[in-house]
C-alpha positions in Angstrom: 6.9 -18.4 50.6 6.6 -20.7 48.5 8.0 -20.5 45.2 5.2 -22.9 43.2 2.0 -21.1 44.0 0.1 -24.2 43.0 0.6 -24.9 46.7 -0.7 -22.1 47.8 -4.0 -23.0 46.4 -6.8 -23.8 48.8 -9.5 -26.2 47.8 -11.7 -23.0 48.2 -9.9 -21.5 45.8 -10.8 -21.2 42.1 -10.0 -23.9 39.5 -11.1 -21.7 36.6 -9.0 -17.9 34.7 -10.9 -14.6 34.9 -12.7 -15.2 31.4 -14.1 -18.3 32.8 -15.3 -17.1 35.6 -17.4 -14.8 33.9 -19.2 -17.6 31.8 -19.5 -19.6 35.0 -21.4 -16.4 36.6 -23.4 -15.7 33.8 -24.8 -19.4 33.9 -25.7 -18.4 36.6 -26.9 -15.7 37.2 -29.2 -16.5 33.8 -30.6 -19.3 35.7 -31.0 -17.8 38.9 -33.3 -15.1 36.8 -35.0 -17.2 34.3 -35.5 -20.0 35.7 -33.7 -22.0 33.1 -30.0 -22.8 31.4 -29.2 -20.3 29.5 -28.4 -22.1 25.4 -25.2 -21.5 23.6 -26.2 -18.7 21.4 -27.1 -16.5 24.9 -23.9 -16.4 26.2 -22.7 -15.4 22.1 -25.0 -12.5 22.5 -23.5 -11.4 25.8 -19.9 -12.0 25.3 -20.4 -10.7 22.1 -18.4 -13.3 20.7 -18.6 -15.7 17.7 -20.7 -19.4 18.1 -17.2 -21.6 17.9 -15.9 -19.6 20.8 -19.1 -20.1 23.1 -18.8 -24.2 22.5 -15.4 -24.5 22.8 -15.4 -22.1 26.2 -18.8 -24.6 27.3 -16.6 -27.7 25.9 -13.0 -26.0 28.3 -15.4 -25.7 31.5 -17.1 -29.5 31.1 -14.0 -30.8 30.5 -12.5 -29.3 33.9 -15.7 -30.7 35.8 -17.4 -26.8 36.7 -20.4 -27.8 34.4 -22.1 -30.6 32.7 -24.4 -30.6 29.8 -26.1 -33.2 27.5 -25.1 -33.0 24.1 -27.8 -33.0 21.1 -30.1 -31.8 24.3 -31.0 -27.4 24.2 -30.2 -25.6 27.3 -29.0 -28.6 29.6 -25.9 -27.2 31.4 -25.6 -27.3 34.5 -23.0 -25.7 36.3 -21.5 -27.7 39.2 -19.1 -25.1 40.6 -20.3 -23.8 43.9 -22.3 -20.3 43.4 -19.9 -18.8 46.5 -16.5 -19.2 44.2 -17.9 -17.5 41.6 -16.7 -14.1 40.6 -19.0 -10.6 40.3 -20.1 -10.8 36.9 -19.0 -7.8 34.9 -20.6 -6.5 31.7 -18.7 -7.5 28.7 -17.3 -3.8 28.8 -15.9 -4.9 32.0 -17.8 -3.0 34.4 -20.3 -4.6 37.5 -23.3 -5.7 36.2 -25.8 -3.5 38.0 -28.1 -5.5 40.7 -31.4 -3.1 40.4 -33.1 -1.5 37.8 -33.5 2.6 38.5 -36.5 4.3 36.8 -36.5 8.0 36.2 
């Protein structure tokens, strides 16, 4: 076994941290459900973080080539990471998000 963990990565291995993966998973889920990309304010509300934190994450994901956006254009975030590479979206308290709603 190689000492260099990078040597063991395959092209399909995620190139993002667990937190970055959650942001990507949220962007994917939001876009699939609502038919439009989220605004940075939507990310802020979901992850309970500050506007500068969300903006920095978006810039980082863009720099990594995992999403693209048009500066100055609202809701222009476009996911570039393949959906099959994304982790399961979890709620901010680290519990899996339920895939269906049950009525009582």
